[in-house]
C-alpha positions, -999 to 999 in steps of 0.1 A, spaced: -335 -699 -561 -356 -667 -564 -387 -684 -555 -371 -704 -527 -355 -672 -512 -386 -652 -514 -405 -680 -497 -378 -684 -470 -374 -649 -461 -406 -645 -440 -398 -678 -424 -364 -665 -414 -377 -633 -401 -405 -651 -382 -382 -675 -364 -357 -647 -356 -386 -629 -339 -395 -663 -322 -360 -663 -308 -367 -629 -294 -391 -645 -268 -362 -661 -248 -335 -637 -258 -357 -608 -243 -360 -628 -212 -323 -636 -210 -313 -600 -217 -337 -583 -192 -331 -610 -166 -293 -609 -170 -293 -571 -167 -318 -565 -139 -319 -598 -119 -283 -609 -118 -261 -640 -125 -281 -667 -109 -313 -656 -125 -296 -656 -159 -282 -690 -153 -317 -702 -143 -334 -687 -175 -306 -700 -197 -310 -736 -185 -347 -733 -188 -342 -723 -224 -323 -754 -232 -351 -775 -216 -378 -757 -234 -360 -759 -267 -360 -797 -262 -398 -798 -254 -407 -774 -282 -386 -795 -307 -409 -825 -301 -439 -805 -312 -421 -787 -339 -409 -821 -353 -444 -834 -353 -457 -803 -370 -429 -803 -396 -436 -839 -405 -473 -831 -410 -462 -800 -431 -443 -823 -454 -473 -844 -459 -495 -812 -465 -468 -800 -491 -470 -832 -510 -508 -832 -512 -508 -796 -522 -483 -804 -549 -505 -832 -561 -536 -809 -561 -553 -835 -539 -576 -815 -517 -595 -846 -502 -561 -861 -491 -551 -826 -476 -583 -825 -456 -579 -860 -443 -543 -851 -433 -555 -819 -415 -580 -838 -395 -556 -868 -386 -526 -847 -377 -544 -823 -355 -558 -852 -334 -525 -870 -333 -504 -840 -324 -530 -824 -301 -532 -856 -281 -495 -859 -278 -493 -822 -267 -517 -828 -238 -497 -859 -227 -464 -840 -229 -478 -811 -209 -490 -835 -182 -456 -853 -180 -435 -821 -176 -456 -810 -146 -455 -845 -131 -416 -846 -133 -409 -810 -126 -387 -816 -95 -367 -844 -112 -353 -818 -136 -330 -804 -110 -312 -838 -106 -312 -845 -143 -297 -812 -153 -274 -810 -123 -287 -775 -113 -270 -759 -84 -291 -751 -53 -287 -713 -57 -301 -715 -93 -329 -739 -87 -353 -715 -69 -356 -689 -97 -354 -717 -124 -384 -736 -108 -404 -705 -107 -397 -698 -143 -405 -733 -154 -438 -736 -136 -452 -707 -158 -433 -714 -190 -448 -750 -192 -482 -734 -193 -473 -722 -228 -468 -756 -244 -504 -758 -259 -498 -724 -274 -466 -736 -289 -485 -765 -305 -512 -742 -320 -487 -718 -335 -464 -744 -351 -492 -765 -364 -510 -738 -382 -478 -721 -394 -467 -754 -409 -500 -757 -427 -497 -722 -442 -462 -727 -452 -471 -760 -469 -496 -741 -491 -470 -715 -499 -479 -688 -474 -450 -679 -451 -459 -642 -446 -489 -646 -423 -469 -667 -397 -444 -639 -397 -470 -612 -390 -485 -631 -360 -450 -635 -346 -442 -599 -350 -471 -588 -329 -464 -615 -304 -427 -606 -301 -434 -570 -295 -460 -578 -269 -435 -602 -252 -408 -576 -248 -433 -550 -235 -447 -574 -209 -411 -585 -200 -403 -549 -191 -434 -544 -172 -435 -577 -153 -398 -579 -145 -388 -543 -139 -421 -526 -132 -439 -552 -111 -406 -568 -99 -420 -605 -104 -385 -618 -111 -380 -649 -134 -417 -657 -130 -426 -624 -146 -403 -632 -175 -420 -666 -181 -455 -649 -177 -447 -624 -204 -435 -652 -228 -465 -674 -222 -490 -646 -227 -473 -636 -260 -473 -672 -272 -511 -676 -268 -517 -645 -287 -498 -659 -317 -512 -694 -313 -548 -686 -310 -545 -657 -335 -531 -679 -363 -555 -707 -356 -585 -683 -361 -569 -669 -392 -567 -703 -408 -603 -712 -399 -616 -680 -414 -594 -675 -445 -587 -710 -456 -618 -728 -471 -603 -763 -469 -599 -758 -432 -636 -757 -426 -644 -794 -427 -678 -806 -430 -693 -830 -404 -688 -860 -428 -651 -850 -431 -644 -851 -394 -632 -887 -394 -598 -903 -391 -586 -922 -422 -564 -950 -410 -542 -950 -441 -537 -913 -437 -530 -915 -401 -503 -941 -408 -486 -920 -434 -486 -889 -413 -474 -908 -382 -445 -920 -404 -435 -885 -414 -443 -868 -381 -429 -892 -356 -397 -897 -374 -393 -860 -378 -401 -856 -342 -375 -881 -332 -349 -863 -353 -358 -829 -338 -360 -842 -303 -328 -862 -305 -309 -831 -317 -322 -812 -288 -319 -840 -263 -281 -840 -270 -280 -803 -263 -299 -809 -231 -274 -836 -221 -246 -811 -229 -263 -786 -207 -259 -810 -178 -221 -810 -183 -220 -772 -185 -240 -770 -153 -213 -791 -135 -188 -763 -141 -208 -739 -119 -229 -706 -123 -201 -687 -142 -199 -712 -171 -237 -716 -169 -242 -679 -173 -217 -676 -201 -233 -705 -219 -267 -690 -213 -258 -658 -231 -236 -673 -258 -261 -700 -269 -287 -673 -276 -263 -654 -298 -253 -687 -314 -288 -697 -320 -298 -663 -334 -268 -664 -357 -275 -697 -375 -313 -695 -372 -316 -681 -408 -299 -712 -423 -322 -734 -401 -353 -717 -415 -338 -718 -450 -335 -755 -446 -372 -758 -437 -381 -736 -467 -360 -757 -488 -378 -789 -475 -412 -774 -485 -399 -766 -519 -385 -801 -524 -417 -817 -510 -440 -798 -533 -417 -806 -564 -415 -842 -552 -453 -843 -551 -455 -828 -586 -427 -852 -597 -403 -825 -610 -369 -843 -604 -348 -818 -623 -361 -789 -603 -352 -808 -572 -316 -814 -582 -313 -777 -594 -327 -764 -560 -303 -786 -540 -272 -772 -557 -285 -735 -554 -295 -740 -518 -260 -754 -509 -243 -724 -525 -265 -698 -509 -262 -714 -475 -224 -715 -477 -222 -679 -486 -244 -668 -457 -227 -690 -432 -192 -676 -441 -204 -641 -436 -221 -647 -403 -192 -667 -390 -169 -637 -396 -193 -614 -380 -196 -635 -348 -159 -639 -346 -152 -602 -348 -181 -590 -326 -182 -619 -300 -173 -595 -270 -198 -568 -279 -225 -593 -283 -218 -609 -249 -219 -575 -233 -256 -571 -245 -264 -598 -219 -239 -592 -190 -221 -561 -176 -184 -557 -185 -177 -561 -147 -185 -599 -152 -151 -605 -169 -150 -642 -164 -184 -648 -179 -177 -625 -208 -144 -643 -216 -159 -677 -215 -188 -667 -237 -164 -651 -263 -143 -683 -263 -174 -704 -270 -186 -681 -299 -152 -680 -315 -149 -718 -315 -184 -727 -325 -190 -697 -347 -162 -705 -370 -180 -736 -383 -214 -724 -392 -211 -738 -427 -212 -772 -410 -247 -767 -394 -259 -749 -425 -252 -779 -447 -267 -802 -421 -300 -783 -420 -303 -786 -457 -296 -823 -456 -323 -828 -429 -348 -810 -451 -338 -828 -482 -344 -863 -467 -375 -854 -449 -390 -840 -481 -381 -871 -501 -400 -894 -478 -369 -905 -459 -371 -889 -425 -352 -919 -411 -321 -907 -428 -325 -873 -410 -327 -893 -377 -294 -911 -386 -276 -879 -393 -289 -863 -361 -278 -894 -340 -243 -891 -355 -240 -853 -349 -254 -853 -314 -240 -886 -304 -205 -874 -313 -212 -840 -295 -223 -856 -263 -196 -883 -261 -168 -858 -268 -184 -832 -243 -183 -857 -215 -149 -872 -225 -129 -841 -233 -142 -820 -204 -132 -846 -179 -95 -841 -190 -82 -814 -167 -59 -799 -194 -89 -794 -217 -118 -788 -193 -149 -768 -205 -132 -760 -239 -137 -796 -249 -175 -791 -247 -173 -761 -271 -151 -782 -297 -174 -811 -295 -202 -792 -314 -185 -784 -348 -168 -819 -348 -203 -834 -346 -216 -812 -375 -187 -821 -398 -191 -859 -393 -229 -858 -400 -223 -836 -431 -197 -861 -445 -221 -890 -439 -252 -872 -455 -234 -860 -486 -218 -894 -491 -252 -911 -490 -267 -886 -514 -238 -892 -538 -243 -929 -536 -281 -931 -537 -292 -901 -557 -302 -923 -587 -327 -942 -565 -340 -913 -543 -368 -905 -566 -382 -940 -572 -411 -934 -547 -424 -906 -569 -420 -927 -600 -439 -956 -582 -469 -932 -573 -471 -923 -610 
């Protein structure tokens, strides 16, 4: 646990800083541009989280492959994986970037965005979509560094980028009065600093990154294995965030007040459970390296310790969010917006009480991904988000329940997926390590 926590801490701090990108936008926009602009940036955040999750899933899948090769001390296989995965994910990034611009105006219909919100939201999206390539660069090279045991350098690049983003936000939005487009421009500029910077660091400081001309080739077997890890992890991540995006559509149907409350509350929510999400990713790297090194006992020990640590943290953070829900909402909106604050507090006190559910789920995602069974992570995601979406639409349509049904659908989905994931582990744990034995 000491090694795992030491490795996880920079990842946790790094992704908390990454959350600062949109939180800074939301806080500054909410305070200085008003309700409609806050709703626009909040809805954009949900969409961008979905798009980012596609790239993050691809990079996380490749990171699992890198961790296994590193654990096996297979430098040749690691180099082949770097070349194949960069080509695969880079190509998919370009295609994704083209598609989002092509279907930009369809987003209003899909997300049921009110007319008064669409103008500032469209301005924000046009610029924010320009940062998709930067998102790929950062997450790809960060996954590579973490796979070989370096979680500190990605944190440092994010720290510089986050500070730059906040400074540019204040300048563009308040100083230059560029509105929501200024908030997006600040975020994109900061993303390119971290993306290009970490890519150059890897090329300069990691010898195995400097591939010779003869090594610049695509190994079909390697591409197939990476595709299996990356695409399934991508499906798992994107399905998870697609469900959230579909829920955003239901939220938008309740109008700007609920949209603004959700926009602020979901940032607090994401910031609160982000540490256990990153701990799950660090746990996955730990499991994958030990799986590659065929240390089954260490995997079992790590799983038990990770579950206990995650539960302790989640109980503490649930209590904090419940107690400080109102002051946290007031960071984003003024106390004069009583209806927005009240709805945000209600969301946080319902969902925030069940962070143990999402903490356990993140560990299960990481476990099955690292053991070469990313398909099981997809199954858990489908159960979690499928339940959430179905209940959100069903319960919110009942007049006596309304928007509260959306808030309750979230923890119910988490708990169902946890039950399935733990039951599968209890039943299959004797056979989960046969792949490692077969490779031996």
